[in-house]
C-alpha positions, 0 to 999 in steps of 0.5 A: 306463028302469031296466030297459033300463039293467039289460039293457044293463049285463048284456049288457056284463058278459056280453060282457066276461066272454066276452072275458075267458074267451076271452083266458084260454083262449088264454093257457093252455098245453094239457098234452095238446098237442105242445110244442117250444121254439125259439131262434136266434142263441144260441151265445155262451156268454155271460150273455144265452144263459144268461138265455134258457136259464134262462127256458126252464127256468123256463117248462117247470117252471112249465107242467109240460110236457116238450117233444118237443124243441128247435129250434136255428135256426142260429148255434149256435156263435159265435166261435173255440173255445179249443183248436180246435172238435172233437166233444170241445170243452168248449163242447158240454157247457157251452153245449149239454148243460148249458145245456139239461139233459136233465132238462127237455129230454129230447127231441132238439135238432134243429139247422140251420146258420147263417152263423157255424156255417160261418164262425167255426171251420174246418170248423165245420159238419162238426163239428156234423154229426159231433157228432150221430153221437156215442152218447147225445147229443141233438144231431140233425143227420143231414144239412144238410137233413132231415125230422122228423114229430112227433105219434105214429103219425098225425103232427101236424106235418112239419118240413123243416129246411134249410141257407140258406147259399147261395153268394150268401148266405154267400159273399164274403170275411172283412172282417178277413182277406180270406179267402173265407167258407165256405158250402154248395156250388152242388151242395149248393144244387141237391140241397137244392132237389130234395129240398125239392120232393120232400118237399113233393110227398109226403104230409105231416102236417096242419101243415108248418113249414120251418126255416132260419137266414136269413129270407125276409122280415125287418124287422130289420137284415139285411132280406129274403133275396132268393135265398131268396124267389126259390127257396122263396117260390112253393114255400111258397105252392103247397104250403101251408107253414104257417110258416117259422121262422128267425133271423139277425136278433137279434130276435123277429118275426112277419110276415104278408104279403098273399096269402101262405099262410105265416106268417114267424116269426123267433126270433133272440133266443137269446143273441147281442147284439140289434139294432134293427129297421130297416124301419118301412114294412112293418107286421107283427103283432109285432117287437121287439129283445129276447132271448127264445125261441119256444114252439110248441104243436101240436094237431090243428087249431091251431098256436100260436106264441108269443114269450116273454121272459126272465120266460117271459111271452107277448110275442106269440102267434098261432094258425095254423089248417089252412086258413091262417087266423091268429087273434091 
């Protein structure tokens, strides 16, 4: 009896130790991996944006990593700009260059356009495109949609950056002024779709991540974006897009939908006022109305995505395998 109890205790202890070691291994940041950080809905210049930026700085310092770059996933600039929004506006230095310093984030700042980037400043989207052409800046937006392959001579990941501001999504009229809201044209929407189909049909890296501002699926205050589901949903599944990274809702989410190959990751906690999640009927691995940022760690056989809070700690993490399997 004592021997059986001893063996049982040893087995339980070994199992617990194995689980603990496995958990610790999952929690580690792999130095040799490709690292990127992402935020959306951040460009206010306010204290919440500063808090998230400081958390990002502390995180890379603590982990001793140099991210390959940053993903800015829309609503990069909120509100009208004193003196006018131009490529020389001081908020570029104060809210972009200095807040995410090159000493810690030397790589490109890949950016996509959000609805506020179109709506809050006259020709705001054109100014962001023009700023990318200034010599020496990290801001990277060569077009409204573009491709980035990362990981060296044999890339690990293909990113497809898209503009989600369709007329049906970002159109309508300004509630205060009654003026029509600006958005991408119907012709641009059609050309982008053909480009997306072409890129998905081409050879790509082992992992594919699509980046856009509006979500296809969201349990947040803006809910699902039906025009994106109708236009892109089947394409993502047919071509095995591993993850769709977006913002728009001011929270952090991770959704897995039955029968869908793609993981849907929402990172809208970059600095704008957070909003409560509203959908309590659709279950998801994670969702919280909180400021924070998202860390992407890419290895040959694993895409690990973690939402992190203002202390840099893990709020939620999962790993996507090449075959679409999700491990949490």
